[in-house]
N, C-alpha and C positions, 0 to 999 in steps of 0.2 A: 480280460476284465472278468472279475468275479462279483457275485451279488451275495450280500449277507443281510441279516437283520440286525440293525444297530439300535438298541434302546426302543425296539418295537416298530421301527420304520425300515424300509428297504434302503440299503446303502450300497453303492458300487465302489469297488476297489480297482485300482489300475492293474494289479497283477498279484503275484505272490508276495504277500506282506506278512510280517509278524506283528505281534502286539505293540512292540516299540514303534514300528512304522505307523500303525493306526493312531496311536496316542499322539505322535508328532503331527500327523495330518489333521488332527482335531485341535491342534494348538494347546495341548494339555501337558506337554513335557514339563516335568518339574512340579506339577500340581499334585495335590493329595487326591488321588483317584484309586478306585478298585476296579478290576476287570474280571468278568465272568464270561466264559464261553460255554454255551450249551449247559448252563446252570452249574458249572464247575469254576470255582475261583482259580484264577491263574496268579500264582505268587509273582511279585515284581521281579525277583531274580530269575524268572523263567520267561519273561516277556520277549527277550531277544531270540529265544529258541522256539517259542510257540507260534507256529504258522497258523494263519487264518485261512479256512477253506470255504469253498462255495457252500452256501446254505447254513453256515454257522450262525448261531444266535448269540450275539455279543451284547453284553450289558456293561456300560461304563458309568460308574457312579462317582460323582465328585463330592468330597466332603466340604461342607460349608459350616463355618463356625457361627455362633450367635447365641442368643439367649433371651 
């Protein structure tokens, strides 16, 4: 089990996960979201390859429409 900071709060992951796995575990698959790890944007086409490591600071931002 690894511990990361997710949107400013401590979050535990079950093991070696990539960004795709994290998004799925948050029920955000297919949603308009952006992900940054340690203040670096991770392009969507790299989510399957980008592993999340212990102590990473992950920000997931969901786009919400409105006016």
